[in-house]
C-alpha positions as CSV (number, residue, x, y, z in Angstrom):
1,M,9.3,3.9,3.2
2,I,10.4,6.4,0.5
3,P,7.6,7.6,-1.7
4,L,7.8,6.0,-5.2
5,L,6.5,7.6,-8.4
6,A,6.8,5.8,-11.7
7,I,7.0,7.5,-15.0
8,A,5.7,4.9,-17.4
9,A,5.1,4.8,-21.2
10,W,5.8,3.0,-24.4
11,S,9.4,3.1,-25.7
12,G,10.1,6.3,-27.6
13,T,7.5,8.4,-25.7
14,G,10.2,10.4,-23.9
15,K,10.4,9.0,-20.3
16,T,14.1,9.5,-20.0
17,T,14.0,12.9,-21.6
18,L,11.3,14.1,-19.2
19,L,13.0,12.6,-16.2
20,K,16.3,14.5,-17.2
21,R,14.3,17.7,-17.0
22,I,12.2,16.9,-13.9
23,I,15.1,15.8,-11.7
24,P,17.0,19.2,-11.7
25,E,13.7,21.0,-11.1
26,L,12.9,18.8,-8.0
27,C,16.5,19.4,-6.8
28,A,16.0,23.2,-7.2
29,R,13.0,22.9,-4.9
30,G,15.0,21.1,-2.2
31,I,13.7,17.6,-3.0
32,R,16.3,14.8,-3.1
33,P,15.2,12.4,-5.8
34,G,16.6,8.9,-6.4
35,L,16.0,7.0,-9.6
36,I,15.5,3.4,-10.5
37,K,15.4,2.6,-14.2
38,H,14.1,-0.6,-15.6
39,T,15.5,-1.9,-18.8
40,H,14.8,-5.0,-20.9
41,H,18.2,-4.8,-22.4
42,N,21.3,-6.8,-21.2
43,M,23.0,-3.9,-19.5
44,D,26.4,-3.5,-17.8
45,V,27.6,-0.4,-16.0
46,D,31.1,-1.6,-16.0
47,K,33.6,-1.5,-19.0
48,P,35.6,-4.4,-20.4
49,G,39.3,-3.9,-19.6
50,K,38.7,-2.1,-16.3
51,D,40.0,-4.0,-13.2
52,S,36.5,-4.1,-11.7
53,Y,35.1,-5.6,-14.8
54,E,37.8,-8.3,-15.0
55,L,37.4,-9.2,-11.3
56,R,33.6,-9.4,-11.6
57,K,34.0,-11.6,-14.7
58,A,36.4,-13.8,-12.9
59,G,33.5,-14.9,-10.7
60,A,32.8,-12.3,-8.0
61,A,29.1,-12.5,-7.1
62,Q,29.1,-8.8,-6.0
63,T,31.6,-6.1,-6.9
64,L,31.6,-2.7,-5.2
65,V,33.6,0.0,-6.9
66,A,34.3,3.1,-4.7
67,S,35.9,6.5,-5.2
68,K,35.6,9.9,-3.4
69,Q,32.8,11.0,-5.8
70,R,30.6,7.9,-5.9
71,W,30.3,4.2,-5.4
72,A,28.4,1.5,-7.2
73,L,27.5,-2.1,-6.2
74,M,27.1,-4.6,-9.0
75,T,25.4,-7.9,-8.2
76,E,25.3,-10.8,-10.7
77,T,21.8,-12.2,-11.1
78,P,21.9,-14.6,-14.1
79,E,19.7,-17.2,-12.6
80,E,17.1,-15.0,-10.8
81,E,13.7,-13.9,-11.8
82,E,12.9,-10.3,-12.6
83,L,13.8,-8.2,-9.5
84,D,11.1,-6.9,-7.3
85,L,10.8,-3.1,-7.2
86,T,10.2,-3.0,-3.4
87,W,13.4,-5.0,-2.9
88,L,15.4,-2.6,-5.2
89,V,14.1,0.4,-3.3
90,S,15.2,-1.2,0.0
91,R,18.8,-1.2,-1.4
92,M,18.7,2.6,-1.5
93,D,19.7,4.9,1.4
94,A,16.4,6.4,2.6
95,S,18.2,9.0,4.7
96,K,19.5,10.6,1.5
97,L,16.2,10.6,-0.5
98,D,12.8,12.3,-0.4
99,L,11.4,10.5,-3.4
100,V,12.4,7.6,-5.7
101,L,11.4,8.2,-9.4
102,V,11.0,5.0,-11.3
103,E,11.3,4.7,-15.0
104,G,9.3,1.8,-16.3
105,F,7.9,-0.9,-14.0
106,K,4.4,0.1,-15.3
107,H,2.8,-3.0,-14.0
108,E,4.0,-2.4,-10.4
109,S,1.5,-1.3,-7.7
110,V,3.0,2.1,-7.2
111,A,1.8,5.6,-8.0
112,K,2.5,6.4,-11.6
113,I,2.2,9.1,-14.2
114,L,1.6,7.7,-17.6
115,L,2.9,9.5,-20.7
116,F,1.0,9.6,-23.9
117,R,2.5,11.0,-27.1
118,Q,0.3,10.9,-30.2
119,A,3.3,10.5,-32.6
120,T,4.2,7.1,-31.1
121,G,1.4,5.5,-33.0
122,H,-0.5,4.1,-30.0
123,R,-4.1,4.8,-29.2
124,I,-5.3,6.2,-25.9
125,D,-7.4,3.0,-25.3
126,E,-4.1,1.1,-25.2
127,L,-2.9,3.2,-22.2
128,A,-2.8,1.0,-19.1
129,I,-4.6,3.4,-16.7
130,D,-5.2,1.6,-13.4
131,E,-5.9,2.4,-9.8
132,H,-2.3,3.5,-9.2
133,T,-2.3,6.0,-12.1
134,I,-2.4,9.5,-10.5
135,A,-2.2,11.4,-13.8
136,V,-1.6,11.2,-17.6
137,A,0.8,13.6,-19.2
138,S,-0.1,13.9,-22.9
139,D,0.7,16.1,-25.9
140,V,-3.0,16.0,-27.0
141,A,-6.2,16.5,-25.0
142,L,-7.7,13.3,-23.6
143,D,-11.1,12.5,-22.3
144,I,-10.1,10.8,-19.0
145,D,-11.3,10.8,-15.4
146,I,-8.0,11.5,-13.7
147,P,-5.7,14.6,-13.9
148,M,-4.3,15.3,-17.3
149,L,-1.0,17.2,-17.6
150,D,0.5,18.9,-20.6
151,L,3.5,16.7,-21.6
152,N,5.2,19.8,-22.9
153,N,4.7,21.9,-19.8
154,L,7.5,21.0,-17.4
155,D,6.4,23.4,-14.7
156,E,2.9,21.9,-14.6
157,I,4.3,18.4,-14.3
158,V,6.8,19.3,-11.6
159,E,4.2,21.2,-9.6
160,F,1.9,18.2,-9.8
161,I,4.7,16.0,-8.5
162,V,5.5,18.4,-5.6
163,A,1.9,18.6,-4.6
164,W,1.5,14.8,-4.8
165,L,4.7,14.3,-2.7
166,A,3.3,16.6,0.0
167,T,0.4,14.1,0.5
168,A,2.3,10.9,-0.2
169,G,4.9,11.1,2.6
């Protein structure tokens, strides 16, 4: 199983911004990260007017689009419950990954770093620290019993992830 590490926080806290900075740093250290992003929005990676979009909308239950640079598999799931994170990870090629970063899925039973940014208007007691929380990255000092990382110190966060990964695999 590929180690999973979720980055979880309230909307507007900076999950995507942080991940966009973490991923190149992990790559520079020879770590091959994958990513699964959860969204509550009705999303579509395809574009109206493209052949693949039109064929999928014609009724294909799955559409795979491939080129020399990348491929993508789109699966229609209109009648299904929320997808299980473990099942989603099983769709990934473990031979190409050392770690899967997960944006969101804060209620899943996987290791997670919670983000706390004071400007979001939330209180620390609202933070869903559970037995799977391995650290909290915050822009203010917090009185917590687990490791606290400086949300504005990328090197500290990346080093923490690298050290955690060394024990998680």
